[in-house]
N, C-alpha and C positions, 0 to 999 in steps of 0.2 A: 694767548690766554683770554678767558672770558668771551670767546668768540660769539657764542649764542646770545648771551644776555646783552652784550654790547651792541650787537646788530639790532636786537629788539628795542633797546632803549633809544638807539639812533633813529629808528622809525617813529617811535612815540614822540620824541622831542621834535623831529622834523615836521610832524603833522601839527604840532602846537606853535612852532616858531613863526613869527610874523603875523599872527592873527591879531587883527585890530580889536576884536572882541572875542571873549570866551565866556561861555555860559557854564552853569553848574553841571549841565549834561556833558559838555566837553571835558570838564575836569573829572567827572565821575567815570566817563569812558576811559580816559587816559590812566586814571588811578587803577581801574580794573585791569588794564593791559599791563601796568607796572607790577601789580600783584601777581598776575599770571607769569610774567617774566622771572620774578624773584623765586616763585615756587618751583618753576621749571629748572632753576639754577641750584635747587636743593638747599635753599636758604631756610633756616629754622622758622617754623610757622609763627612762633611768638614774635620773632624779629620782624617778619613780614607784616604782621598786624600793627606793630608799633610804628613801623616806617610808614605804612599806608595812612594810619590815623593822624600822625604828625603832619604828613604832606597834605592830606585833605583839609585838615583844620586850617592850616595857613593859606592854602590855595583858594579856599572859599571865602576868605576874608574880603571885606570891602576894598581894602588897599589894592588887591590884585585885580578884582573884577572891574575896578574903575581906573586902573592904571593906564598910562599912555600906551604902553606896549605890554598888555597882559600876558601874551604868549611868552615873551622873554622873561617876564617876572616868574612865570610858572616854571620855566627851565631852571632859573636861578634857585628856586625853592627846592627842586629835585636835587640839584647839585649840592646845595647846603646840607640837606638831609642825608645825602649819601656820604658826605665828608664826616658828618656827625656820627653816622653809623659805623664808619671805618675807624674812627678814633680821633683823639686830640693830638694835633701835630706836636704840641709841646711835651708830650709824654713819651715820645719815640726814642729819645736819647738814652744811652746806657748810663746807669748811676755808678760812676767809677770815682775812686778817690784820686788824690793828687799823685804825681809821678814818684814821690818818695815813699809811698805806702803800697803794699800789695793789695790789689782789688781782686776779689774772688768771684768768678762766674761759674755757677753750677748748671750744667747741661743735663736735662732729663727728658724722658719720653719713652715710648714703646720701642721694642726691637724692630728694626726695619724702617724707622722714621727718617734715618739719615743723620742721626745724632753725632756719630764719630766724625763723619765728613764735615758736618756743619761746624763742629768744634775747631777743626783745622782751618776752615774758611773764615771763621770769626777771628782766628789768630792772625791770618793774613790781613784781614780788614783792619784790625787794630794796629798791626805792625806798620801799615801804610800811614797811620795817624801818628806815628812816632812812639808808640808804646813798646815796651820790652815785655814780650809774652812768653809764658811757659805753659805747656800742656801737661795735664796729669792723667795717666791711664788708670782709671779706677773701675773700669768694667772688667771684673774678674770672672764673669759668668760666660760670656759669649766666646767661643773658641776663636782665636786669632784676632780678637779685638785690640789687644795690646800691640801686636805686630802691625795691624792696620794703622793705628794712630802713629806709631813710630815711622812708618813709611810716609804717611801724609805730613808728619812733622818735618821730616827730612826734605820733602818736596817744597814745603812752605818756608824752610829755613828757620824753623822754630824748635827749640829743645823740648823733649818729652821726658817727663819723670815717670819711671816705671819700675815696678818690683815684680817681675814675671813669676816668681815662686811664692808670692804672698797670697794668703787667703782672706786677708782682712782689708777691705776697701777703705775703711775709716782710717786705719793706720797709714795706708798709702797716701791718702789725702792730707793727713797731718804732716807726714814727711815731705810731701811735695810742697806744702806751704812753707816749711822751714827752708827747703832748697831754693824756692823762689825768693824768699827773704834774704838768704845768704848770698844768692847770686845777683841781688839788686834788680830783680824783675819786678815790674809794677802791675802785671795782670797774670793771674793763674786761672786757666780754664780747666775745669774738672769734668772729664767725660765719665758719666756713671753708667751702670749696667741697665739694660732694659729687658723686657720679657715680650713674648708674643701677644700677651693680653695683660690686663690689669692684675697685679699680684700684690698681696699684703706684704710679703717678704721684701719685694722690691721697694715698696713705699717706706718700710721701716729702715731699709739700708740707706736710702736717700735722706731720710730724716736724720739719721745718725751722722752722716757725713756733714750735713748742714749744721748740726749742733756742734760738731767737733771743729769745723772750719766754717764759721758763719759767712754766708755768701752775700755779696753786695747785689748780685743779680741772680735770680733763679729763672732760667730760660726754658720754657717748655717747647720741645721740637716736635712738630707734627707734619705728616704728609698731607699736603693740600688736597690731594685727590681723594682722600677718605671722606671728605664732606662732613656730614652730620656726626659721623663717628668721632672725628677729631674734636668736635665740640664737647661731646659726652666725656671723652677721656681727659680733656683739659679741665673740666669741672672737677673731676676726681683728684687730679694733681693739685688743683687750687685748694681743695678742701683738706687734703692730707699733708701737703708740703708748703703750698703757697707759691704762686707764680708772680713774677715781676714783669715778665714779658713773654711774647710768643714768637717763634721762628717757624715760618711755613716753608717746607721744602717742596721741590718739584712744582714750584709755582708756575713755571713756564709751560708745564703740561696740563695745568688746571683750566679746562675749558668752561667749567660751570661756575665756579666761584662761591659755592655754598659755604665752605669753611671760612674764607676770608670775610664774607659778608655777615657771618653769624657770631664768630668768636668774640669780638670786642663787646657786643651787646649782651651776650649770655654770660661770659666769664668775667667781664669787666676789666680785662687786662689788655694792654696795647699789643698789636703786632709790631715787633721792632725790626725784624729782618725777613727777607724773602729769598729763597734759593732759586736762582734764575738759570743756572746751568750746572753741569757736573764739574766744571773747572774750579780750581781753588779760589779764583777771583769772582766766582759766580754767586756771591752773597751781596745783596743790596739792602740799604735802609728802606723801610716801608714808609712812604709818604701818603697819608690818607687823601690829601687834596689832589695829588697827582693821579692816584689810583682811581679816585672818583671820576676824574676827567676822562681817563681811559675807558672806564666801564660805560660811561655815557656816550662814548664815541667821539669825544672832543679832542682826543690825542693827548700827548704829554710833551710839549715842546721844551719844557725845562730839563727833563731827563735826556731828551734828544741832544740838546745843546751841551749838557754836561758830558755825555758820551763822546760827542764830537771833540770837545776840549781835551778829553783824555787821550783820544786817538791822534789828533792833529796838534802840532805846535804852531804858534803864530808865524814863525819864520818859514816853516814848510808851506803853510797856507798862502803866504804872500808870494813865495816863489812860484807856486802853482798858478796863482792868479796872473802873474806876469807872463808865464809860459802860454797860458790860454789866450791872453790878449795879443801875443805875437804869433799865434798859431804854431807854437813850438811844443805844444802838448803832444806827447807821443804815446806809443803803445806800452812803453815801460811805465809811464805815469798812469795810464789806464789800468794796468795790472795792479799797481800799488793801491789804486782807489778801490778795486774789487776786494783786495785783501783787507783794506781799512774797514770796508763795509762789514766784512766777516767779523772783524774785531769788535765792531759796535753791536754785534749780536745777530747779524744776518738780516735778510729781507723781512722776515716775519715780525721781528722786534721793531724795525724801522716803521713798518706800516702801522703797527700798534701805537706808536708814539706820534705819528704825523697827524695834526689836526685835520679832520674831515676825510681822512683816508679810510677809516673803518667803514665798511659797507659800500665804499665807492671804488676802492682799489683792493683787489684780491691778490693773493699770492700767485694765482694763475696768470694775472696780468703781467707779472714780471717773471719771466721763465728762468727758474733757478738752473735747470739743466743746460739752458743756453749759456748762462754765465760760466758754468763749470767747463763747458766745451770751449768757450772763448779763452778762458784761462789756460787750458791745455794747449790751444793753438799758439798763444803768445809765448808760453814757456818753451815751445818747440822752436822758437825763432832765436837767432843770435841777437846779441845786444844791438849790433849795428842795424839789423833788420827792424828791430822794435823802434829804433830812433829815426829810421828813414824807410817808410813803407814803400817808397817809389822804386826801390832797388829790387823789390820782390817780383820777379818774373815767373814764368810758368815752371821752370826747373826748381826754383826755390819753393814755390807753392806745393809741388809734388813732395819735396823733402819734408816740409812742415806738416803736410797732411799725413804722411807716413808716421812721423814722430808723434803726432797728437792723436792718432787713431781716428782721423776725420777724413773728409773728402776735399779735393781741390776746390770744388764749388763752395764748400763751407768756409774754406780759408778766404776765398774771394769775397764771399758775402760779408765776412767780418771786416775786411779791408775797406769795402765800400761803405759799410755802416759807420766805421770809425771816422772816415773822411767827412761824411755828412755831419756826424756829431761834432767834430772839431770845428767845422764852419759855424754851426749853431752856437757853440760855446764862445767862439770869438765875437759873435754878434752880441751875446749877453754880456761879455766882458767889457764891451764899449758902453754899456748902459750904466752910468755912474750911480744913479739912484739905486739901482738893483744891487750894485756892489756894496754901497754904503749900508743898505738895509741888512744884507747878509753878514757883513763884518760886525755890525752892531749887535746882531742877534747871537753871534758866536763869541761876543765879549772881547772883540779885537779892535774896538774903536772907542 
């Protein structure tokens, strides 16, 4: 995500970092480059002007020009202004009541924005937090919308209130609220109907539902890839219904970032969640500070550590550490690590979050096809072969190659590569300082 703008910002900040002295010309040149990068990313012109003016005003102050390390000071100003642009971290949380009262979340947006899927994803997210969630199918316009929500609800393990024969979405919402209350659910997520474009009837329908079942959160769902169009639509929803927060879908596919960088400033409402995959667990809270760091090419080590903690447990990590130290790390362990990396979002997301990786490590540097091939080779081995590569002779290599659709040479190459990697890992495992630093960063120390 944000590949183009992130690479440009990385270059700009790299040219400024470490400068013992910076002049007004240095700052003006850098600001012009920033302006160009933001406009290329389809950021709203008014937002660009405000961002540039705020940055320039602070960067040209005596405090920066006379600072001990003015280059680093300038970078901090850019980071602070980017965080400010993306939103206040304190306003990101959902405004929900206590567990004994039903909180209502009203989902709204145009057809095709991913509203129904996002409703189910949000239900999964809140269920993980210990909430008892019910979904309400109030989109009575789009064919199969009710059926889609029911299927998603079943996959998410969340009940769906629906009245397939009803023509009155307001009545359905009221009945859903009663059902949630009687069933002792504490969150009701209402999926409303959308249209292909802004429509007066749609707005009136959503207004009527909100009056009948007052919402604690009115979340506007927008496709991040629509850029400036998402901003214009959000303004309309804010004026007609009122928005408490924004959810940007297809965020992982948004290479430009225009919507994310414009919405908060223009609409005045926080981005609360981002859709990062099509899976039901692919909805993440939006953190302005972390996102600013990623846009500026500084990585996002906090999110990386959180993902690692979700994927690995402490006991598993300690066992792995001992195996590496004793050179007992085998191909079965290696296969599990490839699968864990996939669970963490794959190579692209890891590069995105690693500090200093953006612009220095590309996806091409880590051959995804090679990893897929290696996985196929290992899966074509018996467990005994994975645990002891030294028993794999020419006959076994031929069988493994046939089973994985590769060549004997490719099987041999993996075995040599793995043995070399295992030796290097053992050396690292003996480095106590390195171990302590990694364990501390993963919150296991």
